[in-house]
C-alpha positions in Angstrom: 0.1 -2.4 30.2 3.3 -2.2 28.3 3.1 -2.6 24.6 6.4 -4.4 24.3 6.9 -8.1 24.8 10.6 -8.9 24.3 11.0 -12.6 24.1 14.7 -13.7 24.3 14.5 -17.2 23.2 10.7 -17.6 22.8 8.9 -19.4 20.1 8.2 -17.6 16.9 5.9 -18.8 14.1 7.1 -18.6 10.5 5.4 -19.4 7.2 7.1 -22.6 6.0 4.6 -24.1 3.6 3.0 -21.4 1.5 0.8 -23.6 -0.6 -0.5 -25.5 2.4 -0.9 -22.3 4.5 0.7 -24.0 7.5 2.5 -22.2 10.3 5.2 -24.0 12.4 7.5 -23.0 15.2 10.9 -21.6 14.2 12.9 -23.4 16.8 13.2 -24.2 20.5 13.9 -21.8 23.4 17.3 -20.1 23.3 17.9 -20.3 19.6 16.2 -17.2 18.4 15.7 -13.6 19.7 12.3 -12.2 19.1 11.1 -8.6 19.3 7.3 -8.5 19.3 4.8 -5.8 20.0 1.0 -6.1 19.8 0.5 -2.4 20.7 -1.9 -3.0 23.5 -1.8 0.1 25.8 -4.0 2.7 27.2 -5.9 4.7 24.5 -4.1 8.0 23.7 -0.8 7.0 25.2 2.4 7.1 23.1 4.7 4.1 22.5 7.1 3.0 25.2 10.8 2.1 24.6 12.3 0.6 22.5 9.7 2.0 20.0 10.1 5.6 19.0 7.7 7.7 16.9 9.5 10.4 14.9 7.5 13.3 13.4 8.6 15.6 10.6 6.4 18.5 9.6 3.2 19.6 11.4 3.2 19.3 15.2 -0.5 18.4 15.0 0.3 14.9 13.7 0.1 12.2 16.3 1.3 8.7 17.0 -1.0 7.2 19.7 -2.7 3.9 20.8 -6.3 3.6 19.7 -9.3 1.7 21.0 -9.1 -1.5 18.9 -10.1 -5.1 19.7 -6.5 -6.4 19.4 -4.7 -3.1 20.1 -3.1 -0.9 17.5 -0.8 2.1 17.1 -2.2 4.9 14.8 0.0 7.3 12.9 -2.4 10.2 12.2 -1.8 13.1 10.0 -3.3 16.5 10.8 -5.7 18.5 8.7 -3.0 21.1 8.0 -2.2 21.7 4.3 1.5 20.9 4.9 4.0 18.1 4.3 4.1 15.6 7.1 5.8 12.4 7.9 5.5 10.0 10.8 7.8 7.1 11.5 7.8 4.1 13.8 11.3 2.7 14.5 13.7 1.8 17.3 15.3 5.2 17.0 18.6 4.0 15.6 19.0 1.0 17.9 21.2 -1.9 16.7 18.6 -4.7 16.9 18.7 -7.2 14.1 21.6 -9.0 12.6 21.0 -9.3 8.8 23.0 -12.5 8.5 21.2 -14.3 11.3 18.2 -15.3 9.2 15.9 -12.5 10.3 12.2 -12.5 9.5 10.2 -9.3 9.7 6.4 -9.2 9.8 3.9 -6.4 10.4 0.1 -6.1 10.1 -0.7 -2.7 8.8 -3.8 -0.9 7.6 -3.9 2.3 5.5 -7.0 4.4 6.4 -7.9 6.5 3.4 -11.3 7.5 2.1 -10.7 5.5 -1.1 -7.9 3.6 -2.8 -7.9 6.4 -5.4 -6.5 8.8 -2.7 -3.1 7.2 -3.2 -3.3 7.8 -7.0 -4.2 11.5 -6.5 -1.2 13.7 -7.0 1.2 11.3 -5.3 -0.1 12.6 -2.0 0.7 9.7 0.3 3.5 7.2 0.7 3.9 4.2 3.1 7.1 2.2 3.7 7.0 -1.0 5.8 10.3 -2.8 6.3 13.8 -2.5 7.8 16.8 -0.2 7.3 20.3 0.2 8.6 20.4 1.0 12.4 22.9 2.7 14.6 22.3 6.3 13.4 19.6 8.9 13.6 16.5 7.8 11.7 14.5 10.6 10.1 10.9 10.4 9.0 11.1 10.5 5.2 11.1 8.1 2.2 14.3 9.8 1.1 15.9 8.8 4.4 14.9 5.2 3.8 16.4 5.2 0.3 19.6 6.9 1.7 20.5 4.1 4.1 23.2 1.8 2.9 21.0 -1.2 3.5 17.2 -1.3 3.3 14.5 -3.8 2.5 10.8 -3.2 2.5 7.4 -2.6 0.9 6.5 0.7 -0.6 3.0 2.0 -1.2 2.3 5.1 -3.2 4.6 8.1 -3.7 6.1 9.5 -6.9 5.6 7.5 -10.0 4.1 4.7 -7.9 1.0 6.7 -7.2 -1.4 3.7 -7.4 -2.7 1.1 -4.9 0.0 -1.4 -6.1 2.5 -2.8 -3.6 6.1 -2.3 -4.6 9.2 -4.1 -3.3 12.7 -2.7 -2.6 16.0 -4.0 -1.4 19.5 -2.6 -1.2 22.7 -4.1 0.3 25.0 -1.2 -0.9 25.9 -3.4 -3.9 22.7 -4.5 -5.5 19.8 -2.1 -5.5 16.3 -3.1 -6.5 13.9 -0.1 -6.5 10.1 0.0 -6.9 9.6 -3.6 -8.2 5.9 -4.2 -8.8 4.7 -7.2 -6.7 1.6 -7.6 -8.8 -0.5 -7.3 -5.6 -2.7 -4.4 -4.6 -3.5 -3.1 -1.2 -7.1 -2.2 -0.2 -7.7 1.0 1.8 -9.3 0.3 5.2 -8.1 -3.3 5.2 -5.3 -4.9 7.2 -2.6 -6.6 5.3 0.3 -8.7 6.7 3.7 -7.7 5.2 6.4 -10.2 5.7 10.1 -10.2 4.7 12.1 -13.4 5.0 15.9 -13.0 4.9 16.7 -16.6 5.8 18.6 -16.6 2.6 20.1 -13.2 1.8 20.8 -14.2 -1.8 17.1 -14.7 -2.3 15.1 -12.4 0.0 11.4 -13.2 -0.1 8.4 -10.9 0.3 4.9 -12.0 1.3 1.6 -10.2 1.4 -1.1 -12.0 3.4 0.9 -15.2 3.1 1.3 -15.0 -0.6 4.7 -14.8 -2.2 5.0 -11.4 -3.7 8.4 -11.5 -5.5 6.6 -11.7 -8.8 9.4 -13.7 -10.5 12.1 -11.4 -9.3 15.2 -12.2 -7.2 16.2 -9.8 -4.4 19.9 -10.5 -3.7 21.2 -8.9 -0.5 24.2 -11.3 0.0 26.7 -8.4 0.1 25.2 -7.1 3.4 27.7 -7.2 6.2 27.0 -9.0 9.5 27.6 -5.8 11.4 25.1 -3.8 9.3 22.4 -4.2 11.9 18.8 -3.5 10.9 15.8 -2.0 12.7 12.1 -1.8 11.8 11.0 1.2 9.7 7.3 2.0 9.2 6.6 5.3 7.6 3.5 7.2 6.7 4.2 10.4 4.7 2.2 13.0 3.0 3.1 15.8 0.6 1.8 19.4 1.2 -0.5 19.2 -1.8 -3.1 17.0 -0.1 -6.2 18.9 -1.1 -9.2 17.4 0.8 -7.3 14.1 1.4 -5.6 15.2 4.6 -6.4 13.7 8.0 -5.8 10.1 7.2 -3.9 7.5 9.2 -1.9 4.3 9.3 -2.8 1.6 11.9 -0.1 -0.8 13.0 -1.6 -3.9 14.7 1.6 -5.7 15.5 5.3 -5.9 14.6 7.2 -9.1 15.0 10.9 -9.5 14.2 13.1 -12.6 14.9 16.6 -13.7 14.1 19.1 -16.3 15.3 20.9 -15.5 18.4 24.3 -14.0 17.6 
């Protein structure tokens, strides 16, 4: 079974009332374009187009579908003592217009032995979000930061070697890096990461349905309509991993929708 369900004009649920925890339909058929993948495919197979898994580092790392009740794609690092990075993206495809009220959502689980593994020597880094499309996408956090436009959640890496969830946005004019959401992730637990760009002057981040901006405003109003975005989900590891090596990132689903151009 194909892992991709491309709904051109289907119904998409968005979080409209945070306090009431209600979900309502975005709009009627034909108004929105939705890219949705639940990653239900034969175990051990690799993703089908338009999804692309890019690897950087050890050739032993894998990106395969796993035996999970609702389907999932696993980015798995090897046991090699080497730097590795694995990225799920559309491979540079122009997919999402940033000025057409896009909403990105992904359900992701970091599989580590303990939350403390993230805090140990800045070994791991996860990015869940979107970046500029239309060019080669490489599997690294530096590549994400290097795009003219990017928006996403960052877990671990560098000075952020904790289990805190950090927020980032950049429209080539206003750059917000490593803003602490005040929310922590839990190893071995799925979390839903959502980015609402309905108003680019006030981009909103949600973790498990809870507003995560932490009193901060993320202004991306300078982003051009032609600066198309694509999903960017990265799982990276430095070469100084010690015993914390063969860990993985499970992606249950990715759902992105925007107004039809």
